Steps between C-alpha positions, in 0.01 A plus 500: 500500500153503352499703182289437196668508161417808301282394209622731225847439363591867470852623573367665818345177623808293414717749689266503799463122512875448469583769756246357745655155486856633529423756771329238712754220459826696475414825674451847358849631557657182362293524181643738245311663218720322243396160638131595486540620141683183395257263674194687367643510148442873455711801413617741768288768336190282554568486871545877531204572270281306743663580836671825593751324724577175676317642802188553284531140378519379861190705585312351202604150612367565849180653368441188287558276803254705705237476227556125467468461879175703504363285219586178684360634826175598329463165326564314826244713684245440223563126519526457878367813668694746713731291715796605709694208354502617138812724507685224686374242251635710213836523678501124546417449132801714405719300733381164366558609138872511579757767434382701801720802576279681748273796458588681177380829650722469807787387279459804272479743789807344659695547178367845410413664835526856366271445200171684532365297206576174679363628833179602324449153351590326826245715683235431235548124549499530878180704478332217309597246766421732790162595353418132463590433863297807604190346346568172682539682834200730444722807495710419808826678414694358797419141404565581133845637589573181694387287206730697271790425734419129488463509121830686455668263744371200308667624182828563678491168681427316174783681326741382769356147507266422207261272685120481498508446877593867533183604316295255708633659819442854375146413390421355844648800678296733278183308588576536870567872467174546310316270746409259223656182638 
């Protein structure tokens, strides 16, 4: 999981950083509020002063991940230009860093399928990726939808078998779909 540390050591940031690590590695439903509070070193009141509920904390975690992803995507585009490979390269970077547990957005939606807050954040992230692919395909929605399927499949495949070969295969398939090979 690529997630930048929050720079300010406020109670909110400690809670969010701790929750992000625990949600991603242990799962949302397996991570209780008491564990987050203990690991973050804050009082229960601090958690509820900053987040209305665990669901709101999950939504904030996902929003932070989306923002971090957008920032990385932008910096990669600035450094290398708009390339189809960039989202796959970021996936591969996450995989290589170790501790890969799949797509945090898919994981969250799987655990909290009824949460409108989670669905909203998942959609916001997917919009970022889809919009990027739309620019690569010059607005071809059919090809963009196919690229999204490959991208989603790459995450799932890597979760089942954390192996860079999976990303390599997905990247090559995406190039073929976009007629870039």
